[in-house]
N, C-alpha and C positions, 0 to 999 in steps of 0.2 A: 504494500500500500504506500504509494509515493508520499502522501501527506502525513502518514503516521509518524515518521521520523522527525516531523517538524511541529509536533503538537506542543501545546502550551506547557511551559515550566513556570507556573505561577505560585509563588510561595505565599498565598494569601491567608494561610492559617492565622497569621498574626492579627488579622482583622478581627477575629473572634475575641482575642484577648483585649484589643482596644475597645471593641464594641461593649463587652460586658462591663468593663471598668466605667464606661460612660453610662451604661444602663442603670447603675446603682442610683444615680441621681434622678433617674426617670421612673423609679419604682418598679422596674422590670414588669411593666404592665403586660397583660395578655395580648394587647395590640401587637406587641413585638414577638413575644415568645410563642404565641399561637401561629405565627407565620412560618415557623421553622418546620421542615419536613422531618419526620421521625422514621427510624428504621431499627429493627431488632438486630442488635449486634452481639450481645452477650448471652442471650437466652439459651442457645444450644451448645455453648462451650462447657466442657466438663471441668468442674471446679478442681478436681484432683490433678488435672493437666496444667493448671494455671499457676503462675508465680504467687507466692504468699503475699498477703498485705503486710508490709513492714512498718508503715506509719500512716495512720488514718488522717493525719493533718496534711500530708503531702498529696499531690494530685498529678497524674500523668495523662496527657491527652495525645492521641494519635490524630494528626491533622493531615488531610490530603487535598490536593487540587486535581480535578479530573478534566479530561479533554472532552467534556460534554458541551455540545453546541446548542443545547436547548435554550430557547428564548431569543436567539439571534435571527434577525430578518435576513433575507437574501442579500440586501444591500450591505448589511453589516458583515455577512460572511465574505463578501467581495472585499470590503474595506480592510478587514482584519486578516486577509490572506489565509483563511482556514479551510477552504475547499467546500464542496457541496455534497460529496458522495456519502454513502452510508458506510462508515468504517467499523461497524459492529459495536459491541459493548464498550463503554468508555474505559480508558486506562488512566492510571495515576501518573501525572507528569511531575508532581512534587509530593514527597513524603517526608514529614517531619514529626519528631517526637518532642513534645513540650512538657518539661518537668517543672512543676511549681513546688519549690521547697517550703517547708513550714516555717513559721515565725519570721516572715519577711526575708527569707534566705535568697529570694530572687527566682528568676525564671531562666532555665537553660533550654535552648531550642537546638536540636541536633538534626541536621539535614542528612538524608539518605539518598545517594545518587540513584536515579531511576534504573540504571544499568547494573546495579549491584547484583552479583551472582550469589544466590542464597539456596539453602535447603528448605523445601516446602513440605510440611507434614502431610499425611494422608488427609483427604478432605472430601466433602460433598459439594459439587458445583452448584451454580445458580439454578440448574434444571433438575436437581435432585439426584444426579448420577455420582456414585462413589469413585474416588481416584486414589491410587497408591501414592506414597511419598515420592518426591522427585526433586529436581533442581531446575531453576530458571531465573530469569531476571526478576527483580523485585516488583517492577511495574506491571507484571502480569497477574499479580495476586488479585486485584480487584476484578479483572476480567474473568478469572477462573472461579472465584468463590465469594466475591463481594466483600463488604466490610468485615464479615465474620472471619473469613480466611486471613484477611490482613491482620486483624488483631491476634488471631491464633498464632500466625507465623512470627510476627514481630515480637510477641511475648516470648516465644521460644528462642528467638535470635538474641534478645537483649536480657532475658530473665527479669524484666521489669513488668509489673502489674499495670495494665492500661485501664484507667478509670472511665474515660470517655472517648468517643469518636466524633470527629467533625469533618465534613466534606463540603467543598465549595467549588462551583464551576466558574469558568472564566467570564461568563455573562455577568455574574455577581461582582467579580473583580472590576470589570469595566465600569459598571454602574457606581461602585463605591468610590473609585478614583474621581469620576466626574461629579459625584455628589459633594465632594469637599472642594470643588473648584480646581482640581488638578493637584499633582504632587511635585514639589521642587526636586530637581535632580542636577547634579554637577557632573558634566561629561568631560573627561580629560582629553579626548581627541575626537575628531570627526568619526562617526560610525554610520555604516550603511549596510543593510542586509536585505537583499531583494525578496527572499522567501518570507520573511516576517513583515516586510514593509517598513523596517526601521530606517530612518534617515535623519540624523541629528548632527549638528555642528558642535565643535568643542565649546564649552562654556556652560553657563547656568540656564536651565530651562524649567518651566512648569509643565510637566507632562500631562496631557489629556489621557483619558482611559485608553484610547486607541494607541497612542504613543507608548504608554506604559506597558501595554500588552506586548507590543513589538519589542520593547527594551528588555523585558524579562524573559522572552522566549527566543530571541535571536540566537542562531546556532553557529554562524559563520564568522563572528568577529573575535572570538577567543575560544578557549577550551571549555569543556563541560564544567570544570571546577571554576573557571573564570565566570561562567554563567551563574553559578551558585553565589559567587561573591557579589555579582551584580544584583541578584535577587535580594540578598541580605542588605546591601546598601539601599536598595529601593524600599525595603520594608522598614529600615531605620527611618528613612525620610517620611514614609507614610505614617509611622507612629508619631513622629515629631509634628507632622501636619495635623493629625487628628487631635493630638493633645494641645495644639496651639490655641491661642485665644481666638483666632479666626474661625475655629470650628467648634471647640468644646464649649465656648460661650455664645455660639451663634445657633439659636434653636432651629432655624430653617435648615442649615447645613448639617447639623448633628442629626436631626430627624431624618433627613434624606439619606445620610450615611447608614444609619441604623436600619432604616427600611430596606435599603439595597442589600445589606448584609443578611438580615433576617429572612428575606424572601429568597435568598440564594443558598442558605445553609441546609444541609442534611445532617442530623445528629443522631446519636443513639437515643433510645427512648427514656434513658435515665437522666439525660441532661435537661431537666425540667427547670421550672422557675426557681425552686429552692437551690438547685445545684448551680444555676447561673448566678444567683445572688451570692452564694458562697464564693464563687470565682471572682465576682465583681468586688467583693469586700477585700479579697486578697490583692487584687490588682490596684485598688485605690491607694494602698500604702506603699507602692513601689514606684521609684523614679525610673526614668528611661535607662539609667546606667545599670540597672539591675535586670534588664532584659538582655540576655546574652545569646549570641548566635555562634554555632560551630558546626563542623562537618564530622561525620563518623570517621574514625581513623581508617586510612586507606593503605593497603599493602601494595597493590598494583592497580593503577588507574587506567591502564591500557592493556589489559590481559585479553587472551583469546581462548575461548572454550568452544570446541566443535565448530570452528569457523565464525563464531559470534564474538563481537567486541563487547567485553564485559568489564566491570569494576570489581576487584576483590578487596574485601576489608582486611585490615590488619587485625586478625582475630584476638591476639593477646592484648593489644591496646584497646580494642573495642570492648572486650570483657572488663578491662580496668575502668573504662569510661562509664559503662552502664552500671557496674557495681558501685562506683562512687555516687552516681545519681540516685540509685535505689537506696543508698544509705544516707542520702542528703548531705554528702560531703562535697567540698569545692572541686570543680573541674577546670577552673581557670584561676590564674593568679596575676597580680599586677606585674607588668614587664618593666615599667619605669615609673618613677615618682616625679611629678612635675613640681616646680616651685610654687605653682598655684595650688592652693589647698582644696578648693571647691570646684567640682566639675560643672559644666554648663547644665547638664541634665538634672542637677540638684538645685538649680536656681530658678526662681519665678520672678518675672519682671512685670512692670506696668509701663506702657509706652504711650506718650502723649505728643501730639504734633504741636510744636510751639512756633510754627510758621504759618503763612497763608497759602502754602502749597497743598493743594487738595490731594488726599490719599497718602501723604508722606508717612503718617504713623503706621498705616497698614503695610506699606512697603518696608518700613524698618522692622516691624514685627515679623514679617515673612522672612526677612534676611536673618534675623536673630534665631528664628525657629529652625532655619536650615542648618545652623551650626550647633543646635542642641538645646537652646534655652527654652524654658517653659514660661507660662504667663499666669499672673494672678487675676488679671482682668482683661477685657477686650481693649484694643487700641482706641484711643479717644483724642480729644483736643484739649490743649492747655488754655488757660484764660488769656494769656498773652500770646500774640502772633508775630512777634518781631525778633525771634531768636536767630542769631547767626551761628552761634556755637552750640553744639550738642552737649548736654550735661547728663552725668550719671549721678543721681541723688541717692543716698543710702543712709539707713540708720546705723548708729555706732556698732550694734551687735552683728551687722552684716558686712563688716569691713573686709573680711577675707573673700567673701563672695563678690564684693564690688571689684576686687583686684582682678578676678577672672573676667568680669564684664569689661573692665578697662583694657585688658589685654586683647579682647575681641574687638574693641572700639578704640584703637589707639589715638584717634583724632579727637575724642571726647574729653571733657574735663570732669574730674571727680569732685564731688562736694558732699561732705557729711552734713546731715540735717536731721532735726527732730520732727519734721513735718511729715515724714513717710514711715510706714510700717514695713514696707518691702522696697526693693530697689526699683527706682523709677527713672526711665529714660525720657528726658525732654529733648525732642528731636529738633535740631537747628538746620539752617540751610546748608551747613557744611556736611550733612549726612553722607556717609559712604557705607558700602556693604560691610557687614560683620565678617570678621576673620575667624576661621576655625582655630580653636586653642585646645591644648591638652591640659588636663588638670586632674587632681585626685587620682583615682584608679581607673580612669576611662581607657587607658592603654593596657590591654590584657594579653596574656599568652596562655595556651592550653597546657594543663598539667600532663595530659596525654598527647601523643603525636597526632597532628591533624594536617591535612593537605592545605586547607585554607586557614588563614589567621582568624582567630575568634574576634568578635567585635561586639559592642553593645549598641542599643538603640540610641544612646546619647552621643555616639561618635559622629564626627563630621561626615556628611554624605560625599564629600569631595575626596575621601581617602580610598 
């Protein structure tokens, strides 16, 4: 099938985490939770075959993105370069394991390459036919036996108990990106891929849903692992965008984003309102710097089995990784310590336009969001409109955080004041884009060997 090798690699599982953290303030009404499709995932699994529950306060979610074209018009199929043929049951283009540690220990997301060569236990397929144990690429699991086989196999591969299953198609991804007004992305060089429709120049862009889809699925601009890094950078920016003042404090955009996500999600039947509320309460207490991305340890990224190009895991390192996650032990550590004590992802700002230039506060907020800062309120206007110089106002107890903001805005002047409770940016006509800065423990490295460097959602999207 000529198009099957160009199907979406969309790591939109993170949208669930962002959505539910937002839903806490919306009361998780049935308007949203009732829109999600449900599927029986765990009902037929034998308890004796599953990993034991090691900590009831931890949570592990298997999240996948499938190459399902449902909901796309013929015009959209053409624009998105996804073809029109019937390619059979969907396959998973993205598979990620999300582990949420207890007591605010953070979230670790492990990417599993779609060409991973794995052992598949005996199973019953989606038509009720029994099959013996075999080996194949990991992205065939969904097609073979649906979510149930995915959970059964990945639990055996990782020895980690999976609590919930979440599936999202790329129609939902497209709508979510457009619902928040696009996602900022920093492109290091000109990129063009005819198959995906990607065509972007070097520099800063705000990607539409169509552009974002092309960006995360393009196959011919780098390697498969480079593509995973692109996906992770995009998800970092998406998290920053959704958590920015322009979305989280904008009812219309937030409502549109949640609607788009909820209408496109398929989950296990246990992920109900109470489970979502539990997840939301956990998410609320975490900063972006505690959302960590990494790839399963790889032994051979370009192996060949029976004429097929496959990816082989480093089994020893993978066992170490999953054992640490199951025990809620750290799997990343700080690589460097910046002179700056507070990371952008731990700082919330207020941004006010102190000039007569329309939209300057919003422009400044978007720029600050792109390098990881959060917001305490929506961008607004200052009383005075004649500022030439940009000021960073801060209360005495946030002096260290103000140093990080000043490093990102070297043209601005620092001013301690008793008039503010959090750091406030008074934007002047001298405004320039914010610079990415490293602070605290935002620069990380894996304790176990990985092909791609780990990153956090607070890291700059330009790296």
